[in-house]
N, CA and C of each residue as an Amber inpcrd file, in Angstrom:
protein
   561
  20.6970000  -5.1310000  38.0860000  21.5730000  -6.0060000  36.5550000
  22.5220000  -5.6540000  36.7900000  23.1720000  -7.2100000  36.1080000
  24.9320000  -7.1420000  36.9060000  25.5540000  -6.2780000  34.8040000
  27.0000000  -5.9720000  35.0900000  27.2670000  -5.2440000  34.1570000
  27.4740000  -6.0390000  32.7630000  27.5590000  -7.3690000  33.0000000
  27.7760000  -8.1670000  32.0820000  26.3440000  -8.5460000  31.3640000
  25.3790000  -8.0140000  31.9310000  23.9750000  -8.4470000  31.3780000
  23.6320000  -6.7840000  30.2990000  23.6150000  -5.6900000  31.3600000
  23.7260000  -4.7830000  30.8280000  24.5100000  -4.3580000  29.6320000
  25.5420000  -5.3870000  29.3820000  26.4090000  -4.8380000  28.5640000
  26.2790000  -5.5210000  27.0680000  25.5130000  -6.7640000  27.5640000
  25.2370000  -7.7590000  25.9600000  23.7580000  -6.9840000  25.8620000
  23.1320000  -6.4800000  26.6560000  21.5910000  -6.1260000  26.1200000
  22.0460000  -4.9390000  25.0190000  22.7960000  -4.1030000  25.8590000
  23.5350000  -2.7590000  24.9470000  24.0910000  -3.4600000  23.6660000
  24.6530000  -4.3870000  23.3460000  25.6810000  -4.6440000  22.7380000
  24.4280000  -6.3280000  21.0770000  23.4360000  -5.9220000  22.3200000
  22.8810000  -6.6610000  21.4230000  22.0560000  -5.7650000  19.7610000
  21.6950000  -7.1340000  18.6790000  21.0820000  -6.3920000  17.3350000
  20.0370000  -5.9820000  17.8830000  19.5640000  -4.3730000  16.9480000
  18.6720000  -3.4830000  16.9840000  17.1670000  -4.2960000  16.1250000
  16.0670000  -3.9410000  17.1770000  14.6860000  -4.6910000  16.2690000
  15.4040000  -3.9960000  14.8610000  15.4310000  -3.2370000  14.8410000
  15.2470000  -2.7010000  12.9630000  16.1800000  -3.5380000  12.2860000
  17.1980000  -3.8430000  12.6220000  18.8610000  -4.9410000  11.3960000
  18.0000000  -6.5350000  11.7480000  17.0980000  -6.7790000  12.7790000
  16.7920000  -8.2020000  12.5290000  15.7020000  -7.9270000  12.1050000
  14.9590000  -7.3520000  12.0920000  13.9850000  -6.9100000  10.5680000
  13.9800000  -7.1820000   9.5620000  15.4030000  -6.4100000   9.1190000
  16.0400000  -6.2390000   7.5540000  16.3710000  -7.2320000   7.5710000
  17.7300000  -8.0260000   8.4620000  17.7120000  -9.2070000   7.9720000
  16.6320000 -10.5540000   7.9320000  15.6240000 -10.4200000   8.4860000
  14.1870000 -11.2200000   8.1790000  14.1390000 -10.7960000   6.8210000
  13.9320000  -9.4050000   6.2610000  13.6610000  -9.1810000   4.6530000
  13.8200000  -9.5880000   4.4520000  15.2110000  -9.8590000   3.7940000
  16.4260000  -9.9920000   3.3840000  16.5840000 -11.3730000   2.6950000
  16.1530000 -12.3980000   3.5240000  15.9990000 -13.6730000   3.8490000
  15.5470000 -14.9090000   4.3850000  13.9560000 -14.3760000   4.9180000
  13.2810000 -15.0730000   5.6000000  13.7440000 -15.8930000   7.2270000
  14.3280000 -15.4880000   7.8020000  15.1690000 -16.0340000   8.8310000
  14.6030000 -14.9600000   9.8520000  13.7260000 -15.7080000  11.3120000
  13.8710000 -15.0200000  12.2240000  15.0860000 -14.8950000  13.7180000
  16.0710000 -14.0370000  13.3820000  16.8730000 -14.4630000  14.3050000
  16.8490000 -13.4950000  15.4400000  15.3000000 -12.9290000  16.3660000
  15.1320000 -12.0350000  17.5720000  16.0280000 -13.0230000  18.2470000
  15.2220000 -14.3780000  18.7620000  15.9830000 -14.6500000  19.9910000
  17.4750000 -15.1430000  19.7970000  18.3960000 -14.5850000  18.7830000
  19.8640000 -15.1090000  18.7330000  20.7930000 -14.3380000  19.5530000
  21.8820000 -14.6230000  19.9070000  22.8160000 -13.6660000  20.8790000
  23.4500000 -12.9400000  19.7150000  22.5280000 -12.7390000  18.1700000
  23.3740000 -12.1060000  17.3940000  23.4400000 -10.6530000  17.9700000
  24.5390000 -10.2420000  17.3380000  25.1560000  -8.7940000  18.2710000
  25.6790000  -7.7910000  17.1030000  24.9230000  -6.5560000  17.3810000
  24.6790000  -4.9690000  16.6770000  25.8070000  -5.1520000  15.4440000
  27.1120000  -4.8820000  16.0660000  28.3420000  -5.7740000  15.3830000
  28.1300000  -6.5300000  13.8880000  27.6800000  -7.5150000  14.4800000
  27.7010000  -8.4770000  13.4200000  26.5030000  -8.5220000  12.6060000
  25.3770000  -8.1830000  13.0910000  24.2150000  -7.8550000  12.3880000
  24.3310000  -6.5530000  11.0590000  25.7530000  -5.5240000  11.7450000
  25.2720000  -4.5600000  10.9990000  26.3950000  -4.7690000   9.2520000
  27.1260000  -6.6340000   9.6800000  27.8960000  -6.9520000   9.0240000
  27.3060000  -7.4650000   7.6760000  26.0810000  -8.1780000   8.5310000
  25.1720000  -9.1750000   8.0740000  24.0410000  -7.9050000   7.0260000
  23.7660000  -6.7600000   7.2390000  23.0470000  -6.3870000   6.5590000
  23.3540000  -5.3390000   5.6150000  24.9110000  -5.7700000   5.6430000
  26.2530000  -5.4050000   4.3660000  25.8900000  -5.6180000   3.3160000
  26.2470000  -7.3950000   3.6790000  26.6900000  -8.3170000   3.5740000
  25.1450000  -8.6440000   2.2640000  24.0310000  -8.5240000   3.2210000
  22.4250000  -8.4740000   2.5900000  22.3050000  -7.0840000   1.3770000
  22.6210000  -5.9150000   1.5440000  23.3330000  -5.1370000   0.5730000
  23.7320000  -5.5990000  -0.9600000  24.5940000  -5.9910000  -0.3780000
  25.3680000  -6.6920000  -2.0000000  25.2030000  -7.3660000  -2.0500000
  23.9840000  -7.9600000  -2.0020000  23.8410000  -9.4290000  -3.1360000
  23.9960000 -10.7220000  -1.9260000  24.4630000 -10.7190000  -1.4560000
  25.0180000 -12.3310000  -0.9400000  24.3560000 -12.4970000   0.3570000
  22.5590000 -12.6180000   0.1800000  21.7450000 -13.0010000   1.0590000
  21.5950000 -14.6050000   1.3370000  22.1680000 -15.7700000  -0.0070000
  22.4650000 -17.0320000   0.7520000  23.1650000 -16.7720000   1.4240000
  24.7310000 -15.8490000   1.4370000  25.7680000 -16.1620000   2.6260000
  25.0830000 -15.5420000   3.7310000  24.3350000 -14.7600000   4.2760000
  23.5920000 -14.4530000   4.6330000  22.9550000 -15.0240000   5.6060000
  22.3110000 -16.2780000   5.0460000  21.0560000 -17.0670000   5.4690000
  21.8690000 -18.6510000   5.9440000  23.1530000 -18.1330000   5.2900000
  23.8250000 -19.4990000   6.2890000  23.5550000 -18.9860000   7.5840000
  24.6340000 -17.9930000   7.2940000  24.9460000 -17.5910000   8.5010000
  23.4970000 -18.1060000  10.0320000  22.7960000 -17.3480000   9.6500000
  21.8250000 -17.2780000  10.3260000  21.6500000 -18.2480000  10.9580000
  20.7900000 -19.5450000   9.6200000  20.9170000 -20.3710000  10.0950000
  21.6020000 -21.3250000  11.7710000  22.9660000 -20.9400000  10.8630000
  24.1410000 -21.8340000  11.7920000  23.8980000 -20.8830000  13.5260000
  23.1500000 -19.9560000  13.5270000  23.8240000 -19.9160000  14.8230000
  22.2730000 -19.2970000  15.5100000  21.3840000 -20.3820000  14.9590000
  19.5120000 -20.6560000  14.8910000  18.6520000 -19.6750000  14.5800000
  19.1430000 -19.1080000  14.2270000  17.9480000 -18.7740000  13.2650000
  17.1050000 -19.4670000  13.1460000  15.2420000 -18.7390000  13.3940000
  14.3480000 -20.3990000  12.9360000  14.0980000 -19.6140000  11.1780000
  13.4160000 -20.6910000  10.6570000  12.6740000 -20.3240000   8.9290000
  11.3590000 -19.9480000   9.1170000  11.3680000 -19.1270000   9.1400000
   9.9990000 -18.6580000   8.8390000   9.1160000 -18.1080000   7.3870000
   7.9820000 -18.2640000   7.2660000   6.8990000 -17.4410000   5.8490000
   7.8310000 -18.4870000   5.0710000   7.2660000 -19.8940000   4.9670000
   8.4320000 -20.9450000   4.1890000   9.5360000 -20.3650000   3.4630000
  10.8450000 -19.9940000   4.2890000  12.1570000 -19.7200000   3.9370000
  11.7390000 -18.6450000   2.7350000  10.8000000 -17.9120000   2.7830000
  10.9700000 -17.0860000   1.4820000  11.1230000 -15.7160000   2.1290000
  11.6640000 -14.3430000   1.4200000  12.2040000 -13.0670000   2.2300000
  10.9740000 -12.1120000   2.0580000  10.8700000 -11.3120000   2.4750000
   9.5090000 -10.9030000   2.4860000  10.0590000  -9.5980000   1.4850000
   8.7190000 -10.3950000   0.6110000   8.4500000  -9.9290000  -1.0480000
   7.6170000  -8.2320000  -0.7680000   8.4230000  -7.5100000  -1.4960000
   7.5120000  -6.1800000  -1.9940000   6.4310000  -6.5570000  -2.6520000
   5.0640000  -6.0000000  -2.3710000   4.0470000  -5.7660000  -3.8100000
   4.1390000  -4.6840000  -4.9270000   3.5310000  -5.7550000  -5.7650000
   4.4480000  -4.2920000  -6.8870000   3.0910000  -3.6100000  -7.7070000
   3.1030000  -1.9920000  -6.7770000   2.2370000  -1.5610000  -6.3630000
   1.6660000  -1.0260000  -7.9040000   2.5430000  -0.7870000  -8.8350000
   2.3310000  -0.3740000  -9.6980000   1.2510000  -1.3480000 -10.6630000
   1.9330000  -2.8610000 -10.3590000   1.2060000  -3.7130000 -11.1020000
  -0.3310000  -3.9970000 -10.4340000  -0.3990000  -3.3090000  -9.0960000
  -1.8110000  -3.4280000  -8.5280000  -2.3330000  -1.9450000  -8.7120000
  -1.9400000  -1.0080000  -8.8560000  -2.6250000   0.2970000  -9.5240000
  -3.0130000  -0.2300000 -10.6830000  -2.6140000  -0.1030000 -11.8660000
  -3.2440000  -0.6110000 -13.1880000  -4.5250000  -1.5280000 -13.1230000
  -4.1440000  -2.8720000 -12.0860000  -4.7260000  -3.4460000 -12.0120000
  -6.3980000  -2.8170000 -12.0350000  -6.3180000  -2.1960000 -10.5230000
  -7.4080000  -1.5380000 -10.0030000  -7.8800000  -0.1090000 -10.5640000
  -6.6200000   0.0220000 -11.6790000  -7.0180000   1.0940000 -12.4110000
  -8.3670000   0.6970000 -13.9200000  -7.5120000  -0.7440000 -14.1600000
  -8.2960000  -1.2240000 -15.3680000  -9.9160000  -1.7560000 -14.7680000
 -10.0540000  -1.9640000 -13.5630000 -11.5120000  -2.5990000 -13.6270000
 -12.5550000  -1.3520000 -12.6820000 -11.8180000  -0.4130000 -12.7200000
 -12.5200000   0.3900000 -12.1730000 -12.9100000   1.4790000 -14.1800000
 -11.9020000   1.4030000 -14.6450000 -13.0470000   1.7620000 -16.2480000
 -13.6320000   0.8870000 -16.4100000 -13.9380000  -0.1800000 -16.1480000
 -14.5340000  -1.1860000 -16.8270000 -16.3060000  -1.5830000 -16.3300000
 -15.9130000  -0.5780000 -14.8100000 -17.1600000  -0.1280000 -14.0430000
 -17.5720000   1.1450000 -14.8670000 -16.7620000   1.9890000 -14.9670000
 -16.7950000   3.1760000 -15.4980000 -18.0270000   3.2630000 -16.4810000
 -17.0790000   2.2580000 -18.0270000 -17.4600000   2.6720000 -19.3220000
 -18.8910000   1.3880000 -19.4060000 -18.8490000   0.3790000 -18.2870000
 -20.2090000   0.4810000 -17.9260000 -21.4290000   0.2200000 -17.4350000
 -21.3100000   2.5320000 -17.3730000 -22.9070000   3.0290000 -16.3710000
 -22.6490000   2.8310000 -17.3080000 -24.2320000   3.2910000 -17.2930000
 -25.1790000   4.7230000 -18.0880000 -26.3130000   5.2300000 -17.1280000
 -25.0830000   6.9960000 -16.6040000 -25.7060000   7.7760000 -15.9760000
 -27.7020000   7.9480000 -16.1690000 -28.1270000   7.7830000 -15.5360000
 -29.5130000   8.1040000 -15.2700000 -29.7090000   9.8950000 -16.1470000
 -29.5390000  10.3440000 -16.9040000 -29.9020000  11.5710000 -17.1270000
 -30.9400000  12.2150000 -16.9620000 -30.6850000  13.3390000 -16.6850000
 -31.7340000  14.2150000 -16.5920000 -31.9760000  15.5340000 -16.9300000
 -33.1800000  16.3590000 -16.4720000 -33.5710000  17.6680000 -17.1600000
 -33.3070000  18.6810000 -16.4350000 -32.7390000  19.9120000 -16.6020000
 -32.5730000  20.9770000 -16.3450000 -33.2540000  22.2090000 -16.6390000
 -34.4760000  23.0150000 -15.8590000 -35.2600000  23.9160000 -16.2540000
 -34.3630000  24.9840000 -15.3210000 -33.9640000  26.4930000 -16.4800000
 -33.5200000  27.3830000 -15.9140000 -33.5840000  28.7560000 -16.7930000
 -34.3450000  29.8220000 -16.1150000 -34.2300000  30.6820000 -17.3010000
 -35.2250000  30.7660000 -18.1650000 -35.9020000  29.8990000 -18.0260000
 -36.9250000  29.6110000 -18.8850000 -36.8730000  28.7170000 -19.9570000
 -35.3620000  28.4480000 -19.9210000 -35.3060000  27.1720000 -20.9120000
 -34.7380000  25.6640000 -20.4170000 -34.5150000  24.5370000 -21.1600000
 -35.0360000  23.1590000 -20.7280000 -33.8340000  23.2030000 -21.1930000
 -32.4800000  22.4370000 -20.2700000 -31.2940000  21.9100000 -20.9300000
 -31.3600000  20.2600000 -20.4580000 -31.2130000  19.7010000 -21.4700000
 -31.0790000  18.4560000 -21.2570000 -29.3400000  17.6450000 -20.6220000
 -29.1090000  16.5120000 -19.4150000 -28.0770000  16.0450000 -19.6120000
 -28.0580000  14.9350000 -19.4140000 -27.2670000  13.8840000 -20.2330000
 -26.9900000  12.8740000 -20.5330000 -26.8520000  12.2570000 -19.4690000
 -25.6760000  12.8910000 -19.0960000 -24.5430000  12.5820000 -18.1270000
 -24.9370000  12.2970000 -16.3480000 -26.4230000  13.1830000 -16.8510000
 -26.5170000  13.4570000 -15.2060000 -25.8020000  13.9170000 -13.9120000
 -26.4130000  13.4410000 -13.2980000 -25.6870000  14.7400000 -11.6740000
 -24.0850000  15.1240000 -11.5580000 -23.6140000  15.8610000 -11.3700000
 -22.4770000  16.1110000 -11.4020000 -21.8780000  15.6690000  -9.8470000
 -20.5180000  15.3580000 -10.1090000 -20.1360000  15.5320000  -8.4910000
 -18.8660000  14.9630000  -8.8180000 -17.9510000  14.2950000  -7.7850000
 -16.6530000  13.8260000  -7.5140000 -16.5390000  12.2550000  -6.3340000
 -15.7250000  12.0790000  -6.9460000 -15.3000000  10.2350000  -6.2780000
 -13.7150000  10.2830000  -6.2530000 -13.5600000   9.3490000  -4.8080000
 -11.9320000   9.2000000  -4.7000000 -12.0800000   8.0990000  -3.9260000
 -11.0910000   7.3010000  -3.5870000 -10.8470000   6.2750000  -3.0300000
  -9.7960000   6.5060000  -1.6660000 -10.4830000   6.2660000  -0.4450000
 -10.0910000   6.6020000   0.2760000  -9.0970000   5.2430000   1.1360000
  -8.0830000   5.7740000   1.1070000  -6.8860000   4.2770000   1.9560000
  -6.3070000   4.9990000   3.1200000  -6.8650000   3.7630000   4.3530000
  -6.5310000   4.1430000   5.6590000  -5.8610000   2.6460000   6.0960000
  -5.2610000   2.9420000   6.4080000  -4.0160000   4.2190000   7.3030000
  -3.1570000   4.9970000   6.6070000  -2.7470000   6.2050000   6.3790000
  -2.4460000   6.8820000   5.1400000  -0.8290000   6.2490000   5.4330000
  -0.4940000   5.7630000   5.9810000   1.2970000   5.3000000   5.8710000
   1.1980000   3.3850000   5.3770000   0.5180000   3.2020000   4.8920000
   0.3290000   1.8650000   5.0870000   1.4660000   2.0340000   3.0180000
   2.0260000   1.1350000   2.6420000   2.8720000   0.5770000   1.4790000
   2.4610000   1.2620000   0.4650000   0.9760000   1.5440000  -0.1850000
   0.3410000   1.1420000  -1.4820000   0.1820000   3.1100000  -1.1860000
  -0.9000000   3.3290000  -0.2080000  -0.6980000   4.6590000   0.2690000
   0.7310000   5.8570000  -0.5400000   1.3600000   5.4500000   0.3080000
   2.9800000   5.9610000   0.3930000   3.0380000   6.2170000  -1.5380000
   3.3920000   4.8620000  -2.1310000   3.0370000   4.4750000  -3.2400000
   2.5350000   5.4420000  -4.1490000   1.3600000   5.8030000  -3.4500000
   0.3100000   6.6720000  -5.1110000   0.6030000   7.8960000  -4.5930000
   1.0320000   8.5390000  -3.7210000   1.7940000   9.5670000  -3.0810000
   3.3790000  10.2870000  -3.9000000   3.7240000   9.3440000  -3.9170000
   4.8020000   9.7510000  -4.8430000   4.2390000  10.0700000  -5.8310000
   3.6570000   8.9540000  -6.6010000   3.4220000   8.7780000  -7.8700000
   2.4520000   9.7380000  -8.6340000   2.2880000  10.4600000  -7.5580000
   1.0580000  11.7030000  -7.6280000  -0.4910000  11.4480000  -8.3040000
  -0.8160000  10.1460000  -7.2070000  -1.5700000   9.9020000  -7.1440000
  -3.0040000   9.7830000  -6.0380000  -1.9810000  10.1970000  -5.1750000
  -2.4450000  10.3880000  -4.0310000  -2.4120000  11.3610000  -3.0600000
  -3.3370000  11.9890000  -1.8640000  -2.8340000  13.0220000  -1.3340000
  -3.3160000  12.8850000  -0.0200000  -2.9830000  13.2460000   1.0450000
  -3.7130000  13.3150000   2.3310000  -5.2170000  13.5720000   2.4770000
  -6.1410000  13.7130000   2.7020000  -7.2230000  12.6840000   3.1430000
  -7.4960000  14.1330000   4.4220000  -8.8040000  14.6520000   4.6970000
  -8.5410000  15.4610000   5.2030000  -9.3560000  14.5450000   6.5090000
  -9.1410000  14.2950000   7.4920000 -10.0110000  13.2380000   8.5600000
  -8.8600000  12.1550000   8.4350000  -7.7130000  11.8500000   7.6240000
  -6.8810000  11.2280000   8.4210000  -6.6330000  10.0650000   6.5360000
  -6.0940000   9.4440000   6.8180000  -6.5080000   8.4720000   5.1130000
  -5.3630000   9.4130000   4.3470000  -5.3490000   8.5270000   3.1400000
  -4.7650000   9.0170000   1.6970000  -5.8990000   8.7730000   0.5990000
  -6.2020000   9.9640000  -0.1650000  -7.2740000  10.0980000  -1.0540000
  -6.6640000  10.1450000  -2.5220000  -7.1150000   9.1300000  -3.0780000
  -6.9650000   8.6730000  -5.1340000  -8.0310000   9.5420000  -5.0780000
  -8.3670000  10.5340000  -5.7500000  -9.3740000  11.2050000  -6.8020000
  -9.3920000  10.2620000  -8.4310000 -10.5770000  10.0420000  -8.1790000
 -10.9840000  10.1570000  -9.8930000 -10.9390000  11.2160000 -10.9280000
 -10.3770000  10.7810000 -11.5660000 -10.3890000  11.8400000 -12.9200000
 -10.8870000  11.3910000 -13.9810000 -11.6170000  10.1230000 -14.3380000
 -12.0430000   9.8150000 -15.1760000 -13.5760000  10.1000000 -15.4810000
 -14.6560000  10.2720000 -16.1900000 -15.6080000   9.7240000 -15.9690000
 -16.4460000  11.4850000 -16.6900000 -15.4520000  12.3250000 -16.5740000
 -16.6620000  13.8000000 -17.0890000 -16.4910000  14.5210000 -15.2440000
 -18.1460000  14.6980000 -15.7860000 -18.5000000  15.4850000 -14.0520000
 -19.7900000  14.6680000 -13.5900000 -19.9300000  13.2750000 -14.3540000
 -20.6670000  12.0510000 -13.9270000 -20.3380000  11.4110000 -12.2360000
 -21.1020000  12.1180000 -11.9890000 -20.9310000  11.0810000 -10.0570000
 -21.3270000  10.3470000 -10.5570000 -21.9690000   9.4190000 -10.8130000
 -22.4400000   7.7540000 -11.3020000 -21.0640000   7.4050000 -11.4310000
 -21.0400000   7.7620000 -12.9190000 -19.7520000   7.1670000 -13.5080000
 -18.4180000   6.8260000 -12.3700000 -18.0400000   8.1220000 -12.0420000
 -17.0260000   8.6360000 -10.7250000 -17.0930000   7.5610000 -10.1390000
 -18.1330000   7.3010000  -9.7870000 -18.3770000   6.7210000  -8.1420000
 -18.5110000   4.9710000  -8.3230000 -18.6850000   4.6500000  -9.7250000
 -18.3860000   3.2260000  -9.9850000 -17.2250000   2.6510000 -10.4380000
 -16.2040000   3.9980000 -11.1400000 -14.8990000   3.7740000 -11.0820000
 -14.0680000   3.2140000  -9.5420000 -14.7190000   4.1510000  -8.8440000
 -14.4190000   4.0610000  -7.3700000 -14.3210000   2.8200000  -6.3710000
 -15.8700000   2.5840000  -7.1300000 -16.2500000   1.4160000  -6.1630000
 -15.6400000  -0.1230000  -6.7110000 -15.0960000  -0.0020000  -8.3080000
 -14.6900000  -0.9380000  -8.7630000 -12.7770000  -1.2610000  -8.2430000
 -12.4550000   0.2410000  -8.6180000 -10.8040000   0.4450000  -7.5740000
 -10.5630000  -0.5420000  -6.3400000 -11.7010000  -0.0320000  -5.5830000
 -11.2910000   0.4160000  -4.1940000 -11.3420000  -1.7600000  -3.9150000
 -12.3550000  -2.2090000  -5.0610000 -12.6600000  -3.6070000  -4.4730000
 -11.2480000  -4.6360000  -5.0390000 -10.1950000  -4.1270000  -6.3210000
  -9.3680000  -4.8420000  -6.3420000  -8.4580000  -3.9460000  -5.3370000
  -8.2000000  -3.3070000  -4.6000000  -7.3810000  -2.7950000  -3.5140000
  -6.9620000  -3.7590000  -2.5980000  -8.7460000  -4.3030000  -2.1240000
  -9.3080000  -4.5830000  -0.7940000  -8.9230000  -6.1740000  -1.3980000
  -9.0150000  -6.6810000  -1.8030000  -8.5220000  -8.0700000  -2.4710000
  -6.6630000  -8.2980000  -2.6430000  -6.2170000  -7.1270000  -2.8710000
  -5.0670000  -7.0770000  -2.1780000  -4.4880000  -6.7760000  -0.8750000
  -5.2600000  -7.0270000  -0.0370000  -5.1450000  -6.7590000   1.6450000
  -4.8380000  -4.9260000   1.8410000  -5.1300000  -4.0890000   0.8010000
  -4.7640000  -2.9600000   1.2490000  -6.3980000  -2.3030000   1.4450000
  -6.2250000  -2.1610000   2.9030000  -7.9690000  -1.2540000   3.4210000
  -8.0760000   0.0200000   2.6690000  -9.3140000  -0.0800000   1.9550000
  -9.9170000   1.3550000   1.2210000 -11.1810000   1.3750000   1.4150000
 -11.7760000   2.5210000   0.6640000 -13.3230000   2.5270000   0.2560000
 -13.7600000   3.2660000  -0.4610000 -14.4480000   3.2020000  -1.3990000
 -14.9290000   4.1480000  -2.6310000 -15.4850000   5.4330000  -1.2000000
 -16.0050000   6.7990000  -2.1120000 -16.4520000   8.2100000  -1.1140000
 -16.6980000   9.1170000  -2.7890000 -17.5750000   9.6610000  -2.5590000
 -18.1210000  10.8740000  -3.4150000 -19.0660000  12.0580000  -2.8220000
 -18.8630000  12.7560000  -3.7650000 -19.8360000  13.5990000  -3.0790000
 -20.4200000  14.5020000  -4.3670000 -21.7650000  15.3800000  -3.8320000
 -22.2110000  15.5260000  -5.4050000 -22.2900000  17.2870000  -5.6930000
 -21.6530000  17.2590000  -6.7780000 -20.8040000  19.1360000  -6.3940000
 -22.7210000  20.1420000  -7.1360000
């Protein structure tokens, strides 16, 4: 490898820089000859809110419009959570558990909420954006065996109600491209 080629590789913008510029502008500049120094300046301008100026420069040096020219849009996780929570609550409130009768010590107890248990929504992988947001909001924690769990706190002790909540919540997350599944166990 010649010295000029080695030097140009060392001075080339990093993958992190080109991705940051893509997220800010929607312009793919990986195949351009943009240098580390120029990319640093452009990322700084982007942080100052001068994305149009950065966009024009990237197009002039051969950047390619991707993603319909729209910058990467971060998902509104709070909005997704509220939608999922509402779907879970709708299913939870629409569930009529099978009541059970417990006999012990010569007494009979009627339990209208059915069997007791727990439920959760397992999100995988644990490093996806929603899982990390949920963890910061104290809605989720690391799951045993991988992933992140959002525990169902509503529904009292009713396993059936909690599982319906988990199904409703996970269905909404999956429609937003967040891979997850409901889980639960009897107490």
